C-alpha positions in Angstrom: 78.7 99.5 113.8 78.6 103.2 113.2 76.8 104.6 110.1 77.7 108.2 109.5 74.3 108.8 107.7 72.3 107.9 110.8 72.6 111.4 112.2 72.2 113.3 108.9 68.8 114.7 108.3 66.7 113.9 105.2 65.5 117.0 103.4 63.0 117.4 100.6 63.2 119.6 97.5 60.2 121.9 97.7 59.7 121.8 93.9 60.2 118.2 92.9 59.5 116.6 96.3 62.5 114.4 96.0 64.4 113.6 99.2 68.1 113.7 99.9 70.5 113.7 102.8 71.7 117.1 104.1 75.4 117.7 103.7 77.5 116.1 106.5 79.7 118.3 108.6 83.0 116.7 109.5 84.8 117.6 112.8 88.3 119.0 113.1 90.5 116.1 114.1 93.3 117.3 116.4 96.7 115.7 116.3 97.5 113.4 119.2 100.7 111.6 120.3 99.1 108.3 119.4 98.4 109.0 115.8 100.2 106.9 113.2 101.9 108.2 110.1 102.4 106.4 106.8 103.9 107.4 103.4 101.7 106.4 100.6 102.7 104.2 97.7 101.2 103.3 94.4 97.9 101.5 94.9 97.2 102.7 98.4 93.5 103.3 99.1 91.9 105.1 102.0 89.3 102.4 102.5 91.9 99.7 102.7 94.0 101.8 105.1 90.8 102.3 107.2 90.3 98.5 107.2 93.9 98.0 108.3 93.9 100.6 111.1 90.3 100.6 112.2 89.0 97.2 111.0 86.3 99.0 109.1 86.4 100.3 105.5 83.7 102.8 106.2 86.1 105.0 108.3 88.1 106.1 105.2 86.5 109.5 105.6 88.4 110.0 109.0 91.7 109.6 107.2 90.6 111.8 104.4 89.4 114.5 106.8 92.4 114.4 109.0 94.6 115.0 106.0 92.4 117.6 104.2 91.9 115.3 101.2 89.0 115.9 98.9 86.3 113.3 98.8 86.5 112.7 95.1 89.0 109.7 95.2 89.9 106.9 97.6 93.5 107.0 96.2 95.7 109.4 98.1 98.6 111.1 96.2 101.7 108.8 96.0 104.5 109.8 98.4 102.2 111.8 100.7 102.6 111.4 104.5 99.2 110.6 105.9 98.2 110.9 109.5 96.0 108.1 110.7 94.2 109.4 113.8 94.1 107.1 116.8 91.2 108.7 118.7 88.5 107.0 116.7 85.8 107.1 119.4 86.3 110.8 120.1 86.1 111.5 116.3 82.9 109.6 115.9 81.3 111.2 119.0 82.3 114.7 117.6 80.8 113.8 114.2 77.5 112.6 115.9 77.3 115.8 118.0 77.9 118.2 115.1 75.4 116.5 112.8 72.6 115.8 115.3 72.3 119.6 116.1 70.8 120.4 112.7 
């Protein structure tokens, strides 16, 4: 199981000494012919869509990133066409590569 926080470095505040995760950097997700498209309806949630398409609720961020949605809500706008990227392994590998460099 992939945990997107595994590759994120832990940093310390020099004043308080408290620790925190560095900001994650998300890869560009190119369009592929295998991507799925859905029109959202009332009550749709990104985590439930991730479960339905990827069998893992934790991959909601892939759908959000592919559709330039902000991270402040799991509820996409009603009536929006969402692209569900098909190349999950490639996206995860790109994420790991970008975030392990720092």
